[in-house]
N, CA, C and O atoms as CSV, one atom per row, in Angstrom:
chain,resi,resn,atom,element,x,y,z
A,1,MET,N,N,-87.745,-95.734,99.100
A,1,MET,CA,C,-86.491,-96.381,98.837
A,1,MET,C,C,-85.472,-95.931,99.889
A,1,MET,O,O,-85.326,-94.738,100.156
A,2,VAL,N,N,-84.797,-96.867,100.459
A,2,VAL,CA,C,-83.810,-96.574,101.493
A,2,VAL,C,C,-82.441,-96.433,100.852
A,2,VAL,O,O,-82.003,-97.290,100.084
A,3,ARG,N,N,-81.775,-95.336,101.183
A,3,ARG,CA,C,-80.423,-95.130,100.666
A,3,ARG,C,C,-79.418,-95.555,101.722
A,3,ARG,O,O,-79.588,-95.272,102.908
A,4,ILE,N,N,-78.394,-96.221,101.291
A,4,ILE,CA,C,-77.334,-96.646,102.197
A,4,ILE,C,C,-76.143,-95.723,101.976
A,4,ILE,O,O,-75.644,-95.581,100.860
A,5,ALA,N,N,-75.701,-95.102,103.058
A,5,ALA,CA,C,-74.582,-94.164,102.961
A,5,ALA,C,C,-73.286,-94.914,102.688
A,5,ALA,O,O,-73.080,-96.035,103.151
A,6,ARG,N,N,-72.421,-94.260,101.921
A,6,ARG,CA,C,-71.099,-94.832,101.671
A,6,ARG,C,C,-70.243,-94.712,102.928
A,6,ARG,O,O,-70.488,-93.874,103.796
A,7,LYS,N,N,-69.248,-95.559,102.998
A,7,LYS,CA,C,-68.308,-95.448,104.102
A,7,LYS,C,C,-67.506,-94.168,103.935
A,7,LYS,O,O,-67.219,-93.741,102.817
A,8,ILE,N,N,-67.149,-93.566,105.052
A,8,ILE,CA,C,-66.367,-92.338,105.033
A,8,ILE,C,C,-64.936,-92.678,104.645
A,8,ILE,O,O,-64.315,-93.576,105.213
A,9,ASP,N,N,-64.429,-91.942,103.667
A,9,ASP,CA,C,-63.069,-92.137,103.187
A,9,ASP,C,C,-62.232,-90.927,103.594
A,9,ASP,O,O,-62.293,-89.891,102.933
A,10,PRO,N,N,-61.454,-91.039,104.663
A,10,PRO,CA,C,-60.672,-89.894,105.143
A,10,PRO,C,C,-59.723,-89.330,104.091
A,10,PRO,O,O,-59.485,-88.123,104.058
A,11,LYS,N,N,-59.183,-90.181,103.238
A,11,LYS,CA,C,-58.269,-89.717,102.200
A,11,LYS,C,C,-59.015,-88.828,101.206
A,11,LYS,O,O,-58.508,-87.781,100.805
A,12,ARG,N,N,-60.211,-89.244,100.812
A,12,ARG,CA,C,-61.022,-88.471,99.877
A,12,ARG,C,C,-61.436,-87.142,100.501
A,12,ARG,O,O,-61.416,-86.107,99.834
A,13,ILE,N,N,-61.806,-87.169,101.758
A,13,ILE,CA,C,-62.201,-85.936,102.455
A,13,ILE,C,C,-61.024,-84.963,102.508
A,13,ILE,O,O,-61.203,-83.762,102.305
A,14,ALA,N,N,-59.830,-85.473,102.777
A,14,ALA,CA,C,-58.641,-84.624,102.809
A,14,ALA,C,C,-58.385,-84.002,101.432
A,14,ALA,O,O,-58.027,-82.829,101.335
A,15,GLU,N,N,-58.570,-84.795,100.370
A,15,GLU,CA,C,-58.389,-84.265,99.006
A,15,GLU,C,C,-59.378,-83.150,98.716
A,15,GLU,O,O,-59.015,-82.122,98.144
A,16,LEU,N,N,-60.630,-83.353,99.113
A,16,LEU,CA,C,-61.658,-82.337,98.870
A,16,LEU,C,C,-61.391,-81.063,99.670
A,16,LEU,O,O,-61.594,-79.959,99.164
A,17,LYS,N,N,-60.942,-81.209,100.901
A,17,LYS,CA,C,-60.604,-80.033,101.708
A,17,LYS,C,C,-59.481,-79.238,101.057
A,17,LYS,O,O,-59.503,-78.007,101.047
A,18,LYS,N,N,-58.501,-79.951,100.515
A,18,LYS,CA,C,-57.386,-79.281,99.843
A,18,LYS,C,C,-57.888,-78.519,98.613
A,18,LYS,O,O,-57.473,-77.387,98.364
A,19,LYS,N,N,-58.786,-79.152,97.845
A,19,LYS,CA,C,-59.318,-78.519,96.637
A,19,LYS,C,C,-60.120,-77.269,96.962
A,19,LYS,O,O,-60.014,-76.261,96.264
A,20,ILE,N,N,-60.917,-77.329,98.011
A,20,ILE,CA,C,-61.799,-76.201,98.318
A,20,ILE,C,C,-61.015,-74.977,98.786
A,20,ILE,O,O,-61.540,-73.863,98.769
A,21,ARG,N,N,-59.780,-75.170,99.199
A,21,ARG,CA,C,-58.917,-74.048,99.586
A,21,ARG,C,C,-58.183,-73.448,98.386
A,21,ARG,O,O,-57.562,-72.392,98.502
A,22,ASP,N,N,-58.253,-74.113,97.249
A,22,ASP,CA,C,-57.537,-73.673,96.045
A,22,ASP,C,C,-58.456,-72.778,95.212
A,22,ASP,O,O,-59.439,-73.249,94.641
A,23,ASN,N,N,-58.130,-71.490,95.148
A,23,ASN,CA,C,-58.980,-70.538,94.429
A,23,ASN,C,C,-59.144,-70.889,92.957
A,23,ASN,O,O,-60.222,-70.709,92.392
A,24,ARG,N,N,-58.078,-71.391,92.333
A,24,ARG,CA,C,-58.177,-71.758,90.912
A,24,ARG,C,C,-59.165,-72.903,90.722
A,24,ARG,O,O,-59.943,-72.901,89.768
A,25,TYR,N,N,-59.137,-73.872,91.618
A,25,TYR,CA,C,-60.072,-74.989,91.539
A,25,TYR,C,C,-61.513,-74.491,91.703
A,25,TYR,O,O,-62.408,-74.871,90.949
A,26,LEU,N,N,-61.710,-73.639,92.702
A,26,LEU,CA,C,-63.059,-73.107,92.952
A,26,LEU,C,C,-63.560,-72.285,91.770
A,26,LEU,O,O,-64.721,-72.410,91.379
A,27,GLU,N,N,-62.703,-71.450,91.201
A,27,GLU,CA,C,-63.111,-70.642,90.050
A,27,GLU,C,C,-63.498,-71.529,88.869
A,27,GLU,O,O,-64.487,-71.267,88.184
A,28,ALA,N,N,-62.712,-72.577,88.638
A,28,ALA,CA,C,-63.011,-73.497,87.534
A,28,ALA,C,C,-64.313,-74.259,87.807
A,28,ALA,O,O,-65.116,-74.466,86.897
A,29,ALA,N,N,-64.517,-74.671,89.051
A,29,ALA,CA,C,-65.735,-75.401,89.403
A,29,ALA,C,C,-66.970,-74.509,89.231
A,29,ALA,O,O,-67.994,-74.954,88.714
A,30,ILE,N,N,-66.867,-73.266,89.661
A,30,ILE,CA,C,-67.976,-72.325,89.513
A,30,ILE,C,C,-68.254,-72.066,88.035
A,30,ILE,O,O,-69.410,-71.981,87.620
A,31,GLN,N,N,-67.195,-71.941,87.249
A,31,GLN,CA,C,-67.355,-71.730,85.808
A,31,GLN,C,C,-68.064,-72.916,85.157
A,31,GLN,O,O,-68.941,-72.731,84.312
A,32,ARG,N,N,-67.682,-74.141,85.552
A,32,ARG,CA,C,-68.328,-75.341,85.001
A,32,ARG,C,C,-69.808,-75.377,85.381
A,32,ARG,O,O,-70.655,-75.714,84.554
A,33,LEU,N,N,-70.117,-75.030,86.627
A,33,LEU,CA,C,-71.520,-74.996,87.060
A,33,LEU,C,C,-72.310,-73.958,86.264
A,33,LEU,O,O,-73.423,-74.228,85.813
A,34,ALA,N,N,-71.732,-72.780,86.098
A,34,ALA,CA,C,-72.404,-71.714,85.353
A,34,ALA,C,C,-72.646,-72.137,83.907
A,34,ALA,O,O,-73.714,-71.875,83.354
A,35,GLN,N,N,-71.662,-72.786,83.294
A,35,GLN,CA,C,-71.812,-73.236,81.910
A,35,GLN,C,C,-72.894,-74.306,81.796
A,35,GLN,O,O,-73.695,-74.287,80.861
A,36,THR,N,N,-72.916,-75.226,82.738
A,36,THR,CA,C,-73.937,-76.281,82.731
A,36,THR,C,C,-75.332,-75.684,82.885
A,36,THR,O,O,-76.258,-76.064,82.168
A,37,LEU,N,N,-75.480,-74.750,83.819
A,37,LEU,CA,C,-76.783,-74.105,84.019
A,37,LEU,C,C,-77.214,-73.331,82.778
A,37,LEU,O,O,-78.374,-73.387,82.370
A,38,THR,N,N,-76.271,-72.611,82.187
A,38,THR,CA,C,-76.569,-71.855,80.974
A,38,THR,C,C,-77.035,-72.779,79.860
A,38,THR,O,O,-78.026,-72.499,79.186
A,39,ASN,N,N,-76.323,-73.873,79.669
A,39,ASN,CA,C,-76.706,-74.835,78.630
A,39,ASN,C,C,-78.095,-75.403,78.879
A,39,ASN,O,O,-78.889,-75.538,77.949
A,40,GLU,N,N,-78.388,-75.734,80.127
A,40,GLU,CA,C,-79.713,-76.264,80.467
A,40,GLU,C,C,-80.804,-75.236,80.181
A,40,GLU,O,O,-81.846,-75.570,79.617
A,41,LEU,N,N,-80.562,-73.999,80.568
A,41,LEU,CA,C,-81.564,-72.950,80.345
A,41,LEU,C,C,-81.759,-72.686,78.857
A,41,LEU,O,O,-82.883,-72.474,78.403
A,42,MET,N,N,-80.672,-72.700,78.104
A,42,MET,CA,C,-80.773,-72.457,76.659
A,42,MET,C,C,-81.553,-73.585,75.972
A,42,MET,O,O,-82.337,-73.328,75.059
A,43,GLN,N,N,-81.344,-74.810,76.400
A,43,GLN,CA,C,-82.063,-75.936,75.807
A,43,GLN,C,C,-83.557,-75.830,76.105
A,43,GLN,O,O,-84.384,-76.159,75.254
A,44,ARG,N,N,-83.902,-75.379,77.292
A,44,ARG,CA,C,-85.310,-75.261,77.662
A,44,ARG,C,C,-86.008,-74.128,76.934
A,44,ARG,O,O,-87.218,-74.172,76.713
A,45,SER,N,N,-85.235,-73.105,76.560
A,45,SER,CA,C,-85.852,-71.944,75.924
A,45,SER,C,C,-85.947,-72.099,74.402
A,45,SER,O,O,-86.580,-71.281,73.736
A,46,GLU,N,N,-85.316,-73.150,73.847
A,46,GLU,CA,C,-85.390,-73.359,72.398
A,46,GLU,C,C,-86.804,-73.793,72.020
A,46,GLU,O,O,-87.428,-74.576,72.737
A,47,PRO,N,N,-87.308,-73.289,70.899
A,47,PRO,CA,C,-88.638,-73.696,70.473
A,47,PRO,C,C,-88.657,-75.179,70.139
A,47,PRO,O,O,-87.733,-75.708,69.520
A,48,ARG,N,N,-89.703,-75.821,70.553
A,48,ARG,CA,C,-89.845,-77.250,70.270
A,48,ARG,C,C,-90.823,-77.461,69.138
A,48,ARG,O,O,-91.878,-76.829,69.079
A,49,LEU,N,N,-90.461,-78.352,68.247
A,49,LEU,CA,C,-91.317,-78.619,67.081
A,49,LEU,C,C,-92.258,-79.746,67.348
A,49,LEU,O,O,-93.052,-80.108,66.480
């Protein structure tokens, strides 16, 4: 399957660059990733009937 890349959006890229410099944003993003991973691991470790 061939994937077609989206057009580059300079405004969106500028927004993302601004976010990645914001420590609060990064901390929240890392926390969300950690929570998602934890939830996934917990679901996999639950006994299945």
